[in-house]
N, CA and C atoms of all chains as a GROMACS GRO file, in nm:
protein
  633
    1MET      N    1  12.395  11.448  10.410
    1MET     CA    2  12.254  11.458  10.422
    1MET      C    3  12.222  11.606  10.465
    2TRP      N    4  12.123  11.670  10.408
    2TRP     CA    5  12.085  11.800  10.428
    2TRP      C    6  11.926  11.803  10.466
    3LEU      N    7  11.896  11.881  10.564
    3LEU     CA    8  11.754  11.896  10.599
    3LEU      C    9  11.725  12.056  10.571
    4LEU      N   10  11.620  12.068  10.490
    4LEU     CA   11  11.581  12.213  10.480
    4LEU      C   12  11.428  12.224  10.433
    5ASN      N   13  11.382  12.343  10.413
    5ASN     CA   14  11.249  12.380  10.384
    5ASN      C   15  11.152  12.323  10.492
    6SER      N   16  11.174  12.357  10.620
    6SER     CA   17  11.103  12.308  10.729
    6SER      C   18  10.966  12.381  10.729
    7ASP      N   19  10.930  12.472  10.639
    7ASP     CA   20  10.797  12.526  10.630
    7ASP      C   21  10.707  12.464  10.538
    8THR      N   22  10.753  12.332  10.487
    8THR     CA   23  10.675  12.271  10.384
    8THR      C   24  10.555  12.205  10.436
    9LEU      N   25  10.438  12.219  10.358
    9LEU     CA   26  10.319  12.150  10.385
    9LEU      C   27  10.290  12.058  10.278
   10LEU      N   28  10.266  11.923  10.294
   10LEU     CA   29  10.236  11.844  10.182
   10LEU      C   30  10.097  11.798  10.188
   11VAL      N   31  10.022  11.822  10.084
   11VAL     CA   32   9.883  11.759  10.071
   11VAL      C   33   9.887  11.662   9.960
   12GLU      N   34   9.855  11.526   9.998
   12GLU     CA   35   9.869  11.425   9.905
   12GLU      C   36   9.742  11.335   9.901
   13SER      N   37   9.707  11.289   9.782
   13SER     CA   38   9.608  11.198   9.769
   13SER      C   39   9.647  11.094   9.678
   14MET      N   40   9.638  10.972   9.722
   14MET     CA   41   9.688  10.855   9.650
   14MET      C   42   9.576  10.809   9.553
   15GLY      N   43   9.619  10.786   9.425
   15GLY     CA   44   9.535  10.718   9.333
   15GLY      C   45   9.566  10.573   9.339
   16ASN      N   46   9.534  10.496   9.233
   16ASN     CA   47   9.573  10.356   9.233
   16ASN      C   48   9.709  10.346   9.149
   17SER      N   49   9.806  10.428   9.182
   17SER     CA   50   9.933  10.421   9.109
   17SER      C   51  10.024  10.326   9.176
   18ALA      N   52  10.135  10.293   9.110
   18ALA     CA   53  10.228  10.199   9.166
   18ALA      C   54  10.293  10.240   9.291
   19SER      N   55  10.289  10.377   9.316
   19SER     CA   56  10.367  10.416   9.438
   19SER      C   57  10.292  10.372   9.562
   20ASN      N   58  10.162  10.341   9.546
   20ASN     CA   59  10.084  10.295   9.666
   20ASN      C   60  10.143  10.174   9.728
   21ASN      N   61  10.215  10.098   9.652
   21ASN     CA   62  10.264   9.965   9.704
   21ASN      C   63  10.384  10.004   9.790
   22VAL      N   64  10.454  10.101   9.763
   22VAL     CA   65  10.563  10.140   9.839
   22VAL      C   66  10.513  10.198   9.976
   23PHE      N   67  10.413  10.286   9.964
   23PHE     CA   68  10.364  10.349  10.093
   23PHE      C   69  10.303  10.245  10.190
   24THR      N   70  10.270  10.130  10.138
   24THR     CA   71  10.199  10.038  10.226
   24THR      C   72  10.305   9.997  10.332
   25LEU      N   73  10.432   9.992  10.305
   25LEU     CA   74  10.528   9.955  10.389
   25LEU      C   75  10.521  10.037  10.522
   26PHE      N   76  10.471  10.158  10.498
   26PHE     CA   77  10.480  10.261  10.620
   26PHE      C   78  10.336  10.285  10.669
   27GLU      N   79  10.243  10.199  10.643
   27GLU     CA   80  10.110  10.226  10.682
   27GLU      C   81  10.090  10.237  10.824
   28ASP      N   82  10.171  10.175  10.906
   28ASP     CA   83  10.154  10.192  11.039
   28ASP      C   84  10.213  10.317  11.096
   29SER      N   85  10.279  10.409  11.014
   29SER     CA   86  10.322  10.534  11.061
   29SER      C   87  10.223  10.640  11.008
   30LEU      N   88  10.270  10.742  10.940
   30LEU     CA   89  10.207  10.865  10.919
   30LEU      C   90  10.111  10.849  10.787
   31LYS      N   91  10.160  10.762  10.695
   31LYS     CA   92  10.093  10.765  10.567
   31LYS      C   93   9.955  10.702  10.566
   32PRO      N   94   9.872  10.753  10.480
   32PRO     CA   95   9.747  10.698  10.472
   32PRO      C   96   9.747  10.572  10.394
   33SER      N   97   9.636  10.485  10.408
   33SER     CA   98   9.633  10.376  10.324
   33SER      C   99   9.584  10.422  10.184
   34SER      N  100   9.592  10.337  10.080
   34SER     CA  101   9.569  10.381   9.948
   34SER      C  102   9.437  10.464   9.937
   35SER      N  103   9.429  10.542   9.835
   35SER     CA  104   9.305  10.611   9.798
   35SER      C  105   9.259  10.717   9.902
   36SER      N  106   9.330  10.739  10.003
   36SER     CA  107   9.285  10.847  10.098
   36SER      C  108   9.378  10.966  10.093
   37SER      N  109   9.339  11.071  10.152
   37SER     CA  110   9.424  11.197  10.131
   37SER      C  111   9.446  11.250  10.266
   38GLY      N  112   9.549  11.339  10.276
   38GLY     CA  113   9.582  11.394  10.402
   38GLY      C  114   9.690  11.508  10.384
   39ALA      N  115   9.715  11.578  10.502
   39ALA     CA  116   9.808  11.687  10.495
   39ALA      C  117   9.910  11.668  10.605
   40TRP      N  118  10.033  11.699  10.563
   40TRP     CA  119  10.136  11.674  10.666
   40TRP      C  120  10.245  11.803  10.654
   41ASN      N  121  10.293  11.834  10.780
   41ASN     CA  122  10.413  11.923  10.778
   41ASN      C  123  10.526  11.836  10.739
   42ALA      N  124  10.615  11.895  10.665
   42ALA     CA  125  10.737  11.801  10.606
   42ALA      C  126  10.857  11.882  10.605
   43VAL      N  127  10.963  11.806  10.601
   43VAL     CA  128  11.093  11.863  10.579
   43VAL      C  129  11.154  11.796  10.455
   44LYS      N  130  11.222  11.882  10.373
   44LYS     CA  131  11.294  11.827  10.254
   44LYS      C  132  11.429  11.764  10.298
   45VAL      N  133  11.466  11.647  10.256
   45VAL     CA  134  11.580  11.590  10.294
   45VAL      C  135  11.670  11.561  10.160
   46LEU      N  136  11.784  11.626  10.147
   46LEU     CA  137  11.870  11.598  10.038
   46LEU      C  138  11.986  11.511  10.081
   47TYR      N  139  12.010  11.397  10.009
   47TYR     CA  140  12.104  11.306  10.061
   47TYR      C  141  12.188  11.251   9.940
   48HIS      N  142  12.310  11.199   9.972
   48HIS     CA  143  12.394  11.115   9.875
   48HIS      C  144  12.398  10.983   9.937
   49PRO      N  145  12.369  10.865   9.881
   49PRO     CA  146  12.413  10.739   9.918
   49PRO      C  147  12.559  10.718   9.898
   50CYS      N  148  12.622  10.683  10.003
   50CYS     CA  149  12.776  10.672   9.998
   50CYS      C  150  12.821  10.524  10.026
   51ILE      N  151  12.732  10.437  10.016
   51ILE     CA  152  12.776  10.293  10.031
   51ILE      C  153  12.840  10.230   9.916
   52LYS      N  154  12.924  10.131   9.928
   52LYS     CA  155  12.994  10.064   9.821
   52LYS      C  156  13.060  10.159   9.720
   53LYS      N  157  13.132  10.253   9.774
   53LYS     CA  158  13.215  10.346   9.699
   53LYS      C  159  13.131  10.437   9.612
   54ARG      N  160  12.998  10.437   9.629
   54ARG     CA  161  12.922  10.550   9.555
   54ARG      C  162  12.960  10.687   9.605
   55ASN      N  163  12.970  10.775   9.538
   55ASN     CA  164  13.001  10.916   9.573
   55ASN      C  165  13.130  10.911   9.656
   56LYS      N  166  13.224  10.828   9.635
   56LYS     CA  167  13.346  10.818   9.718
   56LYS      C  168  13.431  10.953   9.715
   57ASP      N  169  13.439  11.024   9.604
   57ASP     CA  170  13.506  11.152   9.606
   57ASP      C  171  13.442  11.243   9.698
   58LEU      N  172  13.316  11.254   9.704
   58LEU     CA  173  13.243  11.348   9.788
   58LEU      C  174  13.256  11.295   9.927
   59ALA      N  175  13.243  11.171   9.965
   59ALA     CA  176  13.258  11.135  10.094
   59ALA      C  177  13.401  11.158  10.150
   60ASP      N  178  13.491  11.135  10.067
   60ASP     CA  179  13.628  11.176  10.121
   60ASP      C  180  13.651  11.315  10.139
   61ALA      N  181  13.586  11.401  10.057
   61ALA     CA  182  13.608  11.545  10.079
   61ALA      C  183  13.541  11.593  10.198
   62TRP      N  184  13.418  11.534  10.233
   62TRP     CA  185  13.340  11.563  10.351
   62TRP      C  186  13.429  11.511  10.474
   63GLU      N  187  13.486  11.411  10.465
   63GLU     CA  188  13.562  11.346  10.576
   63GLU      C  189  13.667  11.441  10.620
   64ASN      N  190  13.725  11.514  10.519
   64ASN     CA  191  13.842  11.607  10.547
   64ASN      C  192  13.796  11.742  10.575
   65ASP      N  193  13.661  11.768  10.579
   65ASP     CA  194  13.615  11.907  10.606
   65ASP      C  195  13.580  11.917  10.746
   66ILE      N  196  13.645  12.022  10.819
   66ILE     CA  197  13.616  12.028  10.967
   66ILE      C  198  13.478  12.084  10.984
   67GLY      N  199  13.409  12.142  10.886
   67GLY     CA  200  13.274  12.197  10.903
   67GLY      C  201  13.171  12.083  10.896
   68VAL      N  202  13.217  11.962  10.864
   68VAL     CA  203  13.110  11.850  10.840
   68VAL      C  204  13.131  11.761  10.974
   69HIS      N  205  13.026  11.738  11.034
   69HIS     CA  206  13.014  11.655  11.162
   69HIS      C  207  12.970  11.507  11.124
   70PRO      N  208  13.060  11.406  11.123
   70PRO     CA  209  13.013  11.266  11.100
   70PRO      C  210  12.948  11.214  11.223
   71LEU      N  211  12.841  11.127  11.203
   71LEU     CA  212  12.773  11.048  11.299
   71LEU      C  213  12.800  10.904  11.254
   72THR      N  214  12.848  10.823  11.344
   72THR     CA  215  12.871  10.688  11.311
   72THR      C  216  12.757  10.594  11.357
   73PHE      N  217  12.699  10.525  11.274
   73PHE     CA  218  12.588  10.423  11.311
   73PHE      C  219  12.633  10.289  11.273
   74PRO      N  220  12.573  10.179  11.325
   74PRO     CA  221  12.605  10.045  11.270
   74PRO      C  222  12.554  10.042  11.119
   75SER      N  223  12.630   9.960  11.056
   75SER     CA  224  12.602   9.952  10.903
   75SER      C  225  12.461   9.906  10.880
   76LYS      N  226  12.410   9.831  10.970
   76LYS     CA  227  12.262   9.777  10.944
   76LYS      C  228  12.163   9.893  10.947
   77THR      N  229  12.198   9.978  11.051
   77THR     CA  230  12.114  10.097  11.064
   77THR      C  231  12.113  10.187  10.939
   78CYS      N  232  12.250  10.217  10.898
   78CYS     CA  233  12.258  10.289  10.768
   78CYS      C  234  12.190  10.220  10.651
   79LEU      N  235  12.192  10.096  10.640
   79LEU     CA  236  12.133  10.033  10.536
   79LEU      C  237  11.978  10.050  10.535
   80GLU      N  238  11.926  10.022  10.654
   80GLU     CA  239  11.773  10.049  10.681
   80GLU      C  240  11.736  10.191  10.652
   81LEU      N  241  11.810  10.290  10.686
   81LEU     CA  242  11.797  10.420  10.661
   81LEU      C  243  11.794  10.455  10.508
   82LEU      N  244  11.892  10.390  10.432
   82LEU     CA  245  11.904  10.418  10.292
   82LEU      C  246  11.780  10.351  10.224
   83LEU      N  247  11.734  10.233  10.274
   83LEU     CA  248  11.627  10.176  10.214
   83LEU      C  249  11.493  10.258  10.219
   84ILE      N  250  11.477  10.312  10.342
   84ILE     CA  251  11.365  10.404  10.366
   84ILE      C  252  11.381  10.526  10.273
   85LEU      N  253  11.505  10.586  10.275
   85LEU     CA  254  11.516  10.710  10.190
   85LEU      C  255  11.494  10.678  10.041
   86SER      N  256  11.549  10.565   9.988
   86SER     CA  257  11.536  10.532   9.846
   86SER      C  258  11.376  10.494   9.816
   87LEU      N  259  11.309  10.425   9.912
   87LEU     CA  260  11.168  10.401   9.884
   87LEU      C  261  11.084  10.536   9.878
   88SER      N  262  11.128  10.619   9.977
   88SER     CA  263  11.044  10.747   9.979
   88SER      C  264  11.085  10.836   9.858
   89ASN      N  265  11.210  10.831   9.809
   89ASN     CA  266  11.253  10.894   9.696
   89ASN      C  267  11.177  10.854   9.579
   90ALA      N  268  11.147  10.712   9.560
   90ALA     CA  269  11.075  10.667   9.452
   90ALA      C  270  10.938  10.708   9.440
   91CYS      N  271  10.887  10.741   9.552
   91CYS     CA  272  10.736  10.799   9.565
   91CYS      C  273  10.711  10.933   9.517
   92LEU      N  274  10.819  11.011   9.501
   92LEU     CA  275  10.800  11.136   9.456
   92LEU      C  276  10.774  11.153   9.312
   93PRO      N  277  10.702  11.250   9.250
   93PRO     CA  278  10.704  11.266   9.110
   93PRO      C  279  10.846  11.268   9.059
   94PRO      N  280  10.866  11.205   8.943
   94PRO     CA  281  11.003  11.185   8.895
   94PRO      C  282  11.083  11.319   8.886
   95SER      N  283  11.019  11.413   8.848
   95SER     CA  284  11.106  11.547   8.826
   95SER      C  285  11.156  11.606   8.956
   96LEU      N  286  11.090  11.556   9.066
   96LEU     CA  287  11.130  11.615   9.208
   96LEU      C  288  11.226  11.516   9.279
   97ARG      N  289  11.263  11.408   9.222
   97ARG     CA  290  11.354  11.313   9.293
   97ARG      C  291  11.500  11.356   9.306
   98CYS      N  292  11.541  11.443   9.221
   98CYS     CA  293  11.685  11.495   9.224
   98CYS      C  294  11.693  11.640   9.223
   99MET      N  295  11.779  11.685   9.303
   99MET     CA  296  11.809  11.838   9.312
   99MET      C  297  11.951  11.847   9.306
  100ASN      N  298  11.998  11.925   9.198
  100ASN     CA  299  12.141  11.909   9.156
  100ASN      C  300  12.187  11.758   9.167
  101SER      N  301  12.292  11.732   9.230
  101SER     CA  302  12.328  11.587   9.219
  101SER      C  303  12.272  11.511   9.345
  102PHE      N  304  12.194  11.581   9.422
  102PHE     CA  305  12.135  11.507   9.545
  102PHE      C  306  12.018  11.436   9.524
  103GLN      N  307  11.997  11.328   9.584
  103GLN     CA  308  11.868  11.259   9.593
  103GLN      C  309  11.767  11.346   9.695
  104VAL      N  310  11.651  11.331   9.669
  104VAL     CA  311  11.546  11.420   9.758
  104VAL      C  312  11.444  11.331   9.817
  105ILE      N  313  11.405  11.355   9.939
  105ILE     CA  314  11.274  11.294   9.989
  105ILE      C  315  11.204  11.408  10.057
  106ASN      N  316  11.075  11.386  10.085
  106ASN     CA  317  11.000  11.464  10.179
  106ASN      C  318  10.979  11.391  10.310
  107CYS      N  319  11.031  11.439  10.422
  107CYS     CA  320  11.027  11.369  10.541
  107CYS      C  321  10.904  11.428  10.616
  108LEU      N  322  10.805  11.338  10.637
  108LEU     CA  323  10.688  11.391  10.705
  108LEU      C  324  10.707  11.403  10.863
  109SER      N  325  10.668  11.524  10.917
  109SER     CA  326  10.702  11.546  11.056
  109SER      C  327  10.579  11.539  11.147
  110SER      N  328  10.467  11.590  11.097
  110SER     CA  329  10.351  11.579  11.172
  110SER      C  330  10.226  11.578  11.085
  111ASN      N  331  10.120  11.520  11.139
  111ASN     CA  332   9.994  11.505  11.055
  111ASN      C  333   9.916  11.636  11.079
  112LYS      N  334   9.858  11.695  10.960
  112LYS     CA  335   9.782  11.798  10.973
  112LYS      C  336   9.632  11.767  10.947
  113GLY      N  337   9.607  11.638  10.933
  113GLY     CA  338   9.463  11.598  10.919
  113GLY      C  339   9.424  11.577  10.778
  114MET      N  340   8.924  10.422   8.887
  114MET     CA  341   9.041  10.469   8.879
  114MET      C  342   9.058  10.612   8.933
  115GLU      N  343   9.156  10.644   9.019
  115GLU     CA  344   9.160  10.778   9.071
  115GLU      C  345   9.296  10.836   9.038
  116GLU      N  346   9.295  10.974   9.022
  116GLU     CA  347   9.418  11.035   8.998
  116GLU      C  348   9.491  11.058   9.128
  117SER      N  349   9.628  11.047   9.124
  117SER     CA  350   9.710  11.086   9.251
  117SER      C  351   9.727  11.232   9.246
  118VAL      N  352   9.726  11.304   9.358
  118VAL     CA  353   9.741  11.439   9.362
  118VAL      C  354   9.858  11.470   9.467
  119PHE      N  355   9.949  11.558   9.427
  119PHE     CA  356  10.064  11.594   9.510
  119PHE      C  357  10.063  11.744   9.512
  120LEU      N  358  10.047  11.803   9.636
  120LEU     CA  359  10.052  11.952   9.648
  120LEU      C  360  10.161  11.981   9.752
  121GLU      N  361  10.262  12.051   9.714
  121GLU     CA  362  10.363  12.089   9.799
  121GLU      C  363  10.365  12.233   9.826
  122ILE      N  364  10.340  12.287   9.949
  122ILE     CA  365  10.322  12.421   9.981
  122ILE      C  366  10.440  12.469  10.062
  123ARG      N  367  10.495  12.586  10.026
  123ARG     CA  368  10.603  12.642  10.125
  123ARG      C  369  10.529  12.766  10.184
  124ARG      N  370  10.525  12.755  10.323
  124ARG     CA  371  10.448  12.847  10.392
  124ARG      C  372  10.511  12.985  10.383
  125LYS      N  373  10.649  12.993  10.389
  125LYS     CA  374  10.720  13.121  10.388
  125LYS      C  375  10.716  13.191  10.244
  126MET      N  376  10.716  13.105  10.146
  126MET     CA  377  10.716  13.160  10.016
  126MET      C  378  10.571  13.178   9.969
  127GLN      N  379  10.478  13.140  10.044
  127GLN     CA  380  10.341  13.149  10.007
  127GLN      C  381  10.301  13.103   9.863
  128SER      N  382  10.371  12.979   9.836
  128SER     CA  383  10.357  12.922   9.698
  128SER      C  384  10.325  12.779   9.714
  129GLY      N  385  10.262  12.722   9.610
  129GLY     CA  386  10.226  12.589   9.605
  129GLY      C  387  10.257  12.527   9.466
  130LEU      N  388  10.306  12.407   9.469
  130LEU     CA  389  10.315  12.334   9.342
  130LEU      C  390  10.226  12.208   9.340
  131LEU      N  391  10.131  12.216   9.248
  131LEU     CA  392  10.032  12.119   9.234
  131LEU      C  393  10.067  12.015   9.122
  132ILE      N  394  10.071  11.890   9.146
  132ILE     CA  395  10.096  11.786   9.050
  132ILE      C  396   9.987  11.692   9.044
  133ILE      N  397   9.916  11.680   8.929
  133ILE     CA  398   9.825  11.575   8.908
  133ILE      C  399   9.906  11.461   8.835
  134ARG      N  400   9.924  11.359   8.910
  134ARG     CA  401  10.032  11.263   8.861
  134ARG      C  402   9.960  11.168   8.754
  135GLU      N  403  10.033  11.171   8.645
  135GLU     CA  404  10.010  11.078   8.526
  135GLU      C  405   9.861  11.050   8.503
  136PRO      N  406   9.780  11.139   8.462
  136PRO     CA  407   9.639  11.101   8.436
  136PRO      C  408   9.642  10.990   8.331
  137LYS      N  409   9.570  10.879   8.353
  137LYS     CA  410   9.563  10.773   8.250
  137LYS      C  411   9.473  10.815   8.131
  138ALA      N  412   9.517  10.757   8.024
  138ALA     CA  413   9.434  10.788   7.897
  138ALA      C  414   9.290  10.765   7.909
  139GLU      N  415   9.254  10.658   7.976
  139GLU     CA  416   9.114  10.626   7.985
  139GLU      C  417   9.034  10.720   8.077
  140ASN      N  418   9.105  10.796   8.156
  140ASN     CA  419   9.051  10.894   8.249
  140ASN      C  420   9.024  11.033   8.186
  141LEU      N  421   9.102  11.050   8.078
  141LEU     CA  422   9.085  11.186   8.013
  141LEU      C  423   8.952  11.207   7.948
  142PRO      N  424   8.908  11.328   7.937
  142PRO     CA  425   8.961  11.450   7.991
  142PRO      C  426   8.944  11.460   8.137
  143VAL      N  427   9.026  11.533   8.209
  143VAL     CA  428   9.010  11.560   8.352
  143VAL      C  429   8.998  11.704   8.386
  144ASP      N  430   8.877  11.729   8.457
  144ASP     CA  431   8.849  11.872   8.503
  144ASP      C  432   8.911  11.896   8.635
  145ILE      N  433   8.993  12.002   8.648
  145ILE     CA  434   9.054  12.041   8.782
  145ILE      C  435   8.994  12.173   8.825
  146SER      N  436   8.918  12.165   8.932
  146SER     CA  437   8.867  12.298   8.993
  146SER      C  438   8.938  12.325   9.128
  147VAL      N  439   8.985  12.447   9.122
  147VAL     CA  440   9.059  12.503   9.235
  147VAL      C  441   8.972  12.596   9.307
  148THR      N  442   8.943  12.583   9.433
  148THR     CA  443   8.876  12.683   9.517
  148THR      C  444   8.982  12.718   9.629
  149PRO      N  445   8.945  12.830   9.696
  149PRO     CA  446   9.040  12.865   9.805
  149PRO      C  447   9.058  12.746   9.904
  150ALA      N  448   8.965  12.672   9.946
  150ALA     CA  449   8.969  12.568  10.046
  150ALA      C  450   8.982  12.433   9.991
  151SER      N  451   8.977  12.405   9.862
  151SER     CA  452   8.979  12.261   9.823
  151SER      C  453   9.028  12.254   9.672
  152LEU      N  454   9.046  12.125   9.634
  152LEU     CA  455   9.078  12.090   9.495
  152LEU      C  456   8.972  11.994   9.458
  153GLU      N  457   8.922  12.001   9.337
  153GLU     CA  458   8.838  11.900   9.293
  153GLU      C  459   8.894  11.842   9.158
  154ILE      N  460   8.907  11.712   9.147
  154ILE     CA  461   8.961  11.650   9.032
  154ILE      C  462   8.860  11.556   8.971
  155LYS      N  463   8.800  11.591   8.859
  155LYS     CA  464   8.684  11.518   8.804
  155LYS      C  465   8.720  11.462   8.676
  156SER      N  466   8.720  11.326   8.664
  156SER     CA  467   8.739  11.255   8.532
  156SER      C  468   8.606  11.199   8.502
  157CYS      N  469   8.602  11.123   8.388
  157CYS     CA  470   8.477  11.062   8.345
  157CYS      C  471   8.429  10.958   8.436
  158GLN      N  472   8.530  10.897   8.508
  158GLN     CA  473   8.495  10.788   8.590
  158GLN      C  474   8.485  10.821   8.741
  159ASP      N  475   8.551  10.933   8.781
  159ASP     CA  476   8.566  10.956   8.919
  159ASP      C  477   8.572  11.099   8.953
  160CYS      N  478   8.527  11.137   9.068
  160CYS     CA  479   8.542  11.268   9.127
  160CYS      C  480   8.607  11.266   9.254
  161LYS      N  481   8.712  11.351   9.272
  161LYS     CA  482   8.783  11.344   9.394
  161LYS      C  483   8.789  11.489   9.456
  162MET      N  484   8.752  11.505   9.580
  162MET     CA  485   8.757  11.634   9.638
  162MET      C  486   8.872  11.629   9.752
  163ILE      N  487   8.959  11.720   9.747
  163ILE     CA  488   9.058  11.724   9.860
  163ILE      C  489   9.052  11.866   9.935
  164SER      N  490   9.019  11.853  10.052
  164SER     CA  491   9.011  11.972  10.144
  164SER      C  492   9.151  12.018  10.194
  165LEU      N  493   9.173  12.143  10.195
  165LEU     CA  494   9.292  12.194  10.263
  165LEU      C  495   9.284  12.208  10.409
  166PRO      N  496   9.394  12.203  10.479
  166PRO     CA  497   9.388  12.242  10.617
  166PRO      C  498   9.329  12.375  10.642
  167ALA      N  499   9.273  12.405  10.748
  167ALA     CA  500   9.195  12.530  10.788
  167ALA      C  501   9.290  12.660  10.760
  168ASP      N  502   9.419  12.635  10.800
  168ASP     CA  503   9.509  12.755  10.790
  168ASP      C  504   9.573  12.785  10.653
  169VAL      N  505   9.524  12.704  10.557
  169VAL     CA  506   9.583  12.714  10.427
  169VAL      C  507   9.475  12.752  10.322
  170ARG      N  508   9.493  12.857  10.247
  170ARG     CA  509   9.403  12.892  10.149
  170ARG      C  510   9.471  12.925  10.011
  171ILE      N  511   9.411  12.871   9.900
  171ILE     CA  512   9.472  12.902   9.777
  171ILE      C  513   9.412  13.046   9.725
  172VAL      N  514   9.508  13.129   9.674
  172VAL     CA  515   9.457  13.254   9.621
  172VAL      C  516   9.380  13.242   9.497
  173PRO      N  517   9.260  13.294   9.486
  173PRO     CA  518   9.188  13.280   9.366
  173PRO      C  519   9.259  13.327   9.240
  174SER      N  520   9.237  13.263   9.128
  174SER     CA  521   9.291  13.306   8.994
  174SER      C  522   9.449  13.306   9.002
  175SER      N  523   9.520  13.238   9.082
  175SER     CA  524   9.662  13.249   9.093
  175SER      C  525   9.728  13.138   9.019
  176SER      N  526   9.655  13.042   8.958
  176SER     CA  527   9.709  12.928   8.885
  176SER      C  528   9.799  12.984   8.766
  177ARG      N  529   9.917  12.934   8.753
  177ARG     CA  530   9.997  12.974   8.643
  177ARG      C  531  10.107  12.869   8.620
  178GLY      N  532  10.171  12.876   8.501
  178GLY     CA  533  10.282  12.791   8.464
  178GLY      C  534  10.234  12.644   8.442
  179LEU      N  535  10.112  12.630   8.391
  179LEU     CA  536  10.070  12.496   8.356
  179LEU      C  537  10.146  12.431   8.251
  180HIS      N  538  10.202  12.314   8.283
  180HIS     CA  539  10.263  12.239   8.183
  180HIS      C  540  10.247  12.078   8.212
  181TYR      N  541  10.284  12.001   8.120
  181TYR     CA  542  10.274  11.858   8.131
  181TYR      C  543  10.412  11.802   8.101
  182ILE      N  544  10.454  11.721   8.200
  182ILE     CA  545  10.580  11.641   8.187
  182ILE      C  546  10.543  11.489   8.166
  183ALA      N  547  10.591  11.441   8.059
  183ALA     CA  548  10.556  11.302   8.022
  183ALA      C  549  10.604  11.211   8.123
  184GLY      N  550  10.531  11.114   8.159
  184GLY     CA  551  10.572  11.010   8.274
  184GLY      C  552  10.575  11.074   8.405
  185ASP      N  553  10.536  11.199   8.421
  185ASP     CA  554  10.526  11.268   8.543
  185ASP      C  555  10.384  11.320   8.577
  186GLY      N  556  10.342  11.405   8.504
  186GLY     CA  557  10.198  11.456   8.531
  186GLY      C  558  10.200  11.599   8.484
  187LEU      N  559  10.067  11.655   8.532
  187LEU     CA  560  10.040  11.786   8.502
  187LEU      C  561  10.082  11.886   8.622
  188TYR      N  562  10.166  11.980   8.591
  188TYR     CA  563  10.216  12.081   8.676
  188TYR      C  564  10.139  12.212   8.684
  189VAL      N  565  10.100  12.270   8.797
  189VAL     CA  566  10.050  12.395   8.809
  189VAL      C  567  10.103  12.454   8.933
  190ARG      N  568  10.147  12.596   8.918
  190ARG     CA  569  10.188  12.671   9.022
  190ARG      C  570  10.077  12.751   9.084
  191LEU      N  571  10.071  12.760   9.211
  191LEU     CA  572   9.967  12.829   9.284
  191LEU      C  573  10.019  12.922   9.385
  192GLN      N  574   9.951  13.028   9.409
  192GLN     CA  575   9.974  13.122   9.520
  192GLN      C  576   9.895  13.083   9.631
  193VAL      N  577   9.962  13.075   9.762
  193VAL     CA  578   9.894  13.018   9.870
  193VAL      C  579   9.898  13.114   9.990
  194GLN      N  580   9.796  13.129  10.073
  194GLN     CA  581   9.803  13.195  10.194
  194GLN      C  582   9.800  13.101  10.299
  195ALA      N  583   9.916  13.092  10.374
  195ALA     CA  584   9.931  12.996  10.471
  195ALA      C  585   9.984  13.064  10.602
  196ASP      N  586   9.945  13.016  10.714
  196ASP     CA  587   9.979  13.072  10.848
  196ASP      C  588  10.121  13.014  10.872
  197SER      N  589  10.225  13.110  10.847
  197SER     CA  590  10.360  13.056  10.875
  197SER      C  591  10.402  13.055  11.023
  198ASN      N  592  10.316  13.112  11.110
  198ASN     CA  593  10.349  13.099  11.256
  198ASN      C  594  10.357  12.959  11.317
  199THR      N  595  10.276  12.874  11.251
  199THR     CA  596  10.272  12.741  11.301
  199THR      C  597  10.400  12.658  11.257
  200SER      N  598  10.474  12.710  11.170
  200SER     CA  599  10.597  12.627  11.138
  200SER      C  600  10.713  12.679  11.218
  201LYS      N  601  10.801  12.584  11.243
  201LYS     CA  602  10.915  12.612  11.325
  201LYS      C  603  11.011  12.701  11.236
  202GLY      N  604  11.116  12.758  11.295
  202GLY     CA  605  11.205  12.838  11.229
  202GLY      C  606  11.292  12.764  11.140
  203GLU      N  607  11.358  12.818  11.049
  203GLU     CA  608  11.445  12.755  10.951
  203GLU      C  609  11.553  12.678  11.015
  204GLN      N  610  11.579  12.556  10.982
  204GLN     CA  611  11.685  12.478  11.051
  204GLN      C  612  11.762  12.404  10.941
  205LEU      N  613  11.887  12.405  10.962
  205LEU     CA  614  11.968  12.340  10.856
  205LEU      C  615  12.060  12.247  10.933
  206PHE      N  616  12.075  12.126  10.889
  206PHE     CA  617  12.177  12.034  10.952
  206PHE      C  618  12.257  11.964  10.833
  207CYS      N  619  12.369  11.942  10.862
  207CYS     CA  620  12.455  11.869  10.762
  207CYS      C  621  12.540  11.758  10.830
  208PHE      N  622  12.528  11.645  10.794
  208PHE     CA  623  12.627  11.537  10.830
  208PHE      C  624  12.615  11.440  10.731
  209PRO      N  625  12.754  11.369  10.714
  209PRO     CA  626  12.759  11.265  10.614
  209PRO      C  627  12.732  11.132  10.680
  210LEU      N  628  12.674  11.033  10.604
  210LEU     CA  629  12.649  10.901  10.658
  210LEU      C  630  12.762  10.809  10.604
  211SER      N  631  12.833  10.753  10.697
  211SER     CA  632  12.954  10.676  10.653
  211SER      C  633  12.899  10.521  10.660
   0.00000   0.00000   0.00000
């Protein structure tokens, strides 16, 4: 998982698109309800899902890399995080969902109104 | 019916990527007006005005690279003046999830 572009500002306005249904899951956090707009400071997150042997070669390589710092969480926590990541990934315009081989999300950090 | 608008601004790059997501056929044509402080998306059925935060301004006549990606939307690159002092320094973290 990589975090970068911490100078990102996102301005979004939801129409009646299918992605609204995904955002309603997070209505109690930073996201607006449907059809409203807002601005957020954001960070771009690049990640590889590594459960069920996906990206196994990469995960093995990282495990053997002393420059990589593993953090161990309960598998339930990892699955919840992956669910949030994949839902957020699905909300991006399709051409922005992948960067090289990484999955991409924009993680909202603070509301700009 | 309203259009979804996605605007990603990089304060340090002073650049913005505007995406009008998948305008629906029944909403076309769509008029897009860009002013320094706001975006206006006007279709035959709806008009939507999006105001930018006070410290962000779009540079007049800087729209370029207009293109349409099927299933995705209309892409426009914009030049932006944004106060970069309000953002934190560049941070980079790396860790794998096991």
